[in-house]
C-alpha positions as CSV (number, residue, x, y, z in Angstrom):
1,X,-122.8,8.4,-89.7
2,X,-124.2,5.8,-87.4
3,X,-126.2,6.1,-84.0
4,X,-123.7,4.0,-82.8
5,X,-120.8,5.5,-84.2
6,X,-121.6,9.2,-83.2
7,X,-121.1,7.7,-80.0
8,X,-118.2,5.9,-79.1
9,X,-116.2,9.0,-80.9
10,X,-118.2,11.2,-78.7
11,X,-117.4,8.9,-75.6
12,X,-114.4,9.1,-76.9
13,X,-113.5,12.5,-76.3
14,X,-114.5,12.9,-73.2
15,X,-111.8,10.0,-72.2
16,X,-109.3,11.7,-74.5
17,X,-110.5,15.6,-72.5
18,X,-110.6,14.2,-69.5
19,X,-107.2,11.9,-69.7
20,X,-105.7,15.7,-70.7
21,X,-107.3,17.3,-67.6
22,X,-105.6,14.8,-65.6
23,X,-102.8,15.2,-67.0
24,X,-101.6,18.8,-66.5
25,X,-102.9,18.2,-63.2
26,X,-101.2,15.3,-61.9
27,X,-98.3,17.5,-63.8
28,X,-98.5,20.8,-62.1
29,X,-99.6,19.7,-58.7
30,X,-97.9,15.8,-57.5
31,X,-95.1,14.8,-60.2
32,X,-91.6,15.1,-59.0
33,X,-89.8,17.7,-60.4
34,X,-86.1,17.1,-60.7
35,X,-83.8,18.2,-58.3
36,X,-82.5,22.6,-59.5
37,X,-78.6,23.5,-58.6
38,X,-78.4,26.3,-57.1
39,X,-75.5,28.5,-58.3
40,X,-73.1,27.4,-55.3
41,X,-74.2,23.8,-55.5
42,X,-73.3,22.1,-58.6
43,X,-71.1,22.2,-61.2
44,X,-71.1,23.5,-64.3
45,X,-70.4,22.0,-67.7
46,X,-67.6,23.9,-69.0
47,X,-66.6,26.0,-66.7
48,X,-63.9,28.9,-67.9
49,X,-61.9,31.4,-65.5
50,X,-63.1,35.1,-65.9
51,X,-60.7,37.5,-66.8
52,X,-61.1,41.0,-65.1
53,X,-58.9,43.3,-66.1
54,X,-55.6,43.5,-67.7
55,X,-53.3,41.7,-68.7
56,X,-51.4,44.5,-68.1
57,X,-47.4,45.5,-68.9
58,X,-45.7,47.7,-65.0
59,X,-42.9,49.1,-65.2
60,X,-40.5,47.7,-62.4
61,X,-36.9,49.0,-63.3
62,X,-34.5,49.8,-65.7
63,X,-35.7,47.6,-69.1
64,X,-37.6,44.8,-66.7
65,X,-41.4,45.2,-66.2
66,X,-44.3,42.3,-64.9
67,X,-47.2,41.6,-66.3
68,X,-50.7,42.1,-64.1
69,X,-54.1,40.6,-64.7
70,X,-56.6,40.3,-62.0
71,X,-58.9,36.5,-62.5
72,X,-62.8,35.8,-61.4
73,X,-64.7,33.1,-60.2
74,X,-68.3,32.7,-61.4
75,X,-69.8,30.0,-60.1
76,X,-69.3,28.3,-56.3
77,X,-66.5,25.6,-56.7
78,X,-62.7,26.2,-56.6
79,X,-61.0,26.4,-59.8
80,X,-57.8,25.0,-60.9
81,X,-56.3,25.8,-64.1
82,X,-53.2,26.1,-66.7
83,X,-52.8,29.3,-68.3
84,X,-50.9,30.6,-71.3
85,X,-48.8,34.4,-71.3
86,X,-48.0,35.7,-74.8
87,X,-45.9,38.8,-74.7
88,X,-45.4,40.6,-77.6
89,X,-43.7,43.9,-78.0
90,X,-45.2,47.2,-80.3
91,X,-43.6,45.9,-83.1
92,X,-45.3,42.6,-83.1
93,X,-42.3,40.8,-82.0
94,X,-42.8,37.9,-79.4
95,X,-41.0,38.5,-77.0
96,X,-42.0,36.4,-73.9
97,X,-43.8,33.6,-73.2
98,X,-45.2,32.1,-69.7
99,X,-46.4,28.7,-68.8
100,X,-47.9,27.6,-65.5
101,X,-50.2,26.6,-63.0
102,X,-52.9,28.4,-60.7
103,X,-55.9,28.0,-58.9
104,X,-58.8,31.4,-57.7
105,X,-61.5,30.3,-55.2
106,X,-65.9,29.9,-55.4
107,X,-67.0,33.3,-55.7
108,X,-63.7,34.8,-55.8
109,X,-61.2,37.5,-57.4
110,X,-57.7,37.2,-57.4
111,X,-55.0,38.7,-59.3
112,X,-51.5,37.1,-61.4
113,X,-47.7,38.4,-61.3
114,X,-45.8,37.0,-63.6
115,X,-42.5,38.8,-63.1
116,X,-39.0,39.0,-65.0
117,X,-39.7,40.3,-68.3
118,X,-36.7,42.0,-69.7
119,X,-38.7,44.8,-71.5
120,X,-39.8,48.5,-70.5
121,X,-43.4,48.4,-70.6
122,X,-44.0,51.3,-73.1
123,X,-41.6,49.0,-76.0
124,X,-44.4,46.0,-74.9
125,X,-47.5,45.2,-77.2
126,X,-49.9,42.7,-77.3
127,X,-50.2,40.1,-74.5
128,X,-53.1,37.4,-74.8
129,X,-53.5,35.4,-71.9
130,X,-55.2,31.8,-72.7
131,X,-56.4,29.5,-69.6
132,X,-57.2,25.5,-70.1
133,X,-57.7,22.3,-68.0
134,X,-60.3,23.9,-66.1
135,X,-60.6,21.4,-62.7
136,X,-63.7,22.3,-60.8
137,X,-63.8,21.3,-56.7
138,X,-66.4,21.7,-54.5
139,X,-65.9,24.2,-51.7
140,X,-66.5,22.1,-48.8
141,X,-62.7,19.8,-50.2
142,X,-60.6,23.3,-50.2
143,X,-58.4,23.8,-47.8
144,X,-59.8,27.0,-45.7
145,X,-57.4,29.9,-44.9
146,X,-58.8,32.5,-42.7
147,X,-55.5,35.0,-43.0
148,X,-55.9,38.7,-42.1
149,X,-53.5,41.2,-43.8
150,X,-53.2,44.9,-41.6
151,X,-51.0,47.9,-40.6
152,X,-50.3,48.5,-44.7
153,X,-47.9,51.4,-45.4
154,X,-46.7,52.4,-48.3
155,X,-43.2,53.8,-49.3
156,X,-42.0,54.7,-52.4
157,X,-38.8,56.8,-53.9
158,X,-37.8,56.9,-57.2
159,X,-34.8,54.6,-56.1
160,X,-37.4,52.3,-54.6
161,X,-38.8,51.4,-51.3
162,X,-41.4,49.0,-50.1
163,X,-44.8,47.7,-48.4
164,X,-45.3,46.6,-45.1
165,X,-47.0,45.6,-42.9
166,X,-48.9,42.2,-40.5
167,X,-50.1,39.4,-42.0
168,X,-52.2,36.7,-39.4
169,X,-52.8,33.5,-39.3
170,X,-56.4,33.4,-37.0
171,X,-57.1,29.6,-38.4
172,X,-56.1,26.3,-36.8
173,X,-54.3,25.5,-39.1
174,X,-51.2,25.9,-40.8
175,X,-50.7,28.1,-44.3
176,X,-47.9,27.0,-45.7
177,X,-46.4,28.5,-49.0
178,X,-47.5,32.0,-48.4
179,X,-47.2,34.9,-51.3
180,X,-48.1,38.1,-51.0
181,X,-48.9,40.7,-53.8
182,X,-49.1,44.7,-53.2
183,X,-51.4,46.7,-55.8
184,X,-50.1,50.0,-56.1
185,X,-52.5,53.0,-57.4
186,X,-52.2,56.0,-58.3
187,X,-54.5,59.4,-57.3
188,X,-57.3,58.1,-59.5
189,X,-57.8,54.5,-58.9
190,X,-55.0,53.0,-61.7
191,X,-52.9,50.1,-61.2
192,X,-49.3,51.5,-62.1
193,X,-47.5,49.0,-59.8
194,X,-46.5,45.4,-59.0
195,X,-44.5,43.1,-56.4
196,X,-45.0,40.1,-54.1
197,X,-42.8,38.3,-51.6
198,X,-42.9,35.0,-50.7
199,X,-43.1,34.9,-46.4
200,X,-42.7,31.2,-46.0
201,X,-44.7,29.8,-42.9
202,X,-47.4,30.7,-40.8
203,X,-48.6,28.6,-37.5
204,X,-51.6,28.8,-36.0
205,X,-53.0,32.2,-34.6
206,X,-49.7,33.5,-35.0
207,X,-49.1,36.9,-36.8
208,X,-46.3,38.6,-39.0
209,X,-44.5,41.3,-40.4
210,X,-43.9,42.0,-43.7
211,X,-41.5,43.7,-46.4
212,X,-42.7,43.8,-50.0
213,X,-39.5,45.2,-51.9
214,X,-40.4,47.6,-54.1
215,X,-38.5,48.3,-57.6
216,X,-36.8,51.5,-58.7
217,X,-39.3,53.6,-60.4
218,X,-38.9,56.9,-62.6
219,X,-40.0,60.6,-60.6
220,X,-43.9,61.1,-61.7
221,X,-44.6,57.1,-61.1
222,X,-42.9,57.2,-56.9
223,X,-45.0,61.1,-56.9
224,X,-48.1,59.5,-57.9
225,X,-48.1,56.8,-56.4
226,X,-51.7,57.2,-53.6
227,X,-50.2,55.1,-49.8
228,X,-54.0,54.7,-48.7
229,X,-54.9,52.4,-51.6
230,X,-52.3,49.8,-51.9
231,X,-54.8,47.2,-51.5
232,X,-52.1,43.2,-50.4
233,X,-53.9,39.7,-50.7
234,X,-51.9,36.4,-50.3
235,X,-51.3,33.6,-51.6
236,X,-51.1,30.0,-50.0
237,X,-49.8,27.0,-52.2
238,X,-48.3,24.5,-50.6
239,X,-51.2,21.9,-48.4
């Protein structure tokens, strides 16, 4: 190789080396990084509604049950969705189907209660719950409600009973179509009952008492209820 060719080769190598060093410095210090989405500020590509627990069948009376499932939303957008629930008997036969739409707040959890299953809980086998048509809505565009539930008291006997208390609307907006859901637990913290009631509308800065009826239950179930653990949650279905 001639002396001139060697000089050209060495020169080209030096230029490539300088280019690589310069590009590396630019990439690290000067190139604008793409915006990164925080967990609570960006929508995700394929949002899903998580199933935290259930669905389970709970006895609510003679040959009557309800289905209860706990749903969760782990991203910063509120979700609206359609659901489909199929109830099978312990023999594998389809005994009931529920379809509908619902919603769940950002970074939240809620119970889905489906009533009117014409079967004893002990006769219900597999329960299949699926969700679809999930739509994300920024939290800033969702109605903001601040309902406070207090004074929860549980009165349960084999012939029935009720869960009572007070719900207050401490926000400046009216809340319409309020549904209250009571969850009953035993001494070990297991869910053993659930019931719901619609109380209608609640004006801003007002409160009202409520009573959620409980269906008849066997003596052992009534005696195992830990009234201190009773939870009452709300859902506002209209705005």
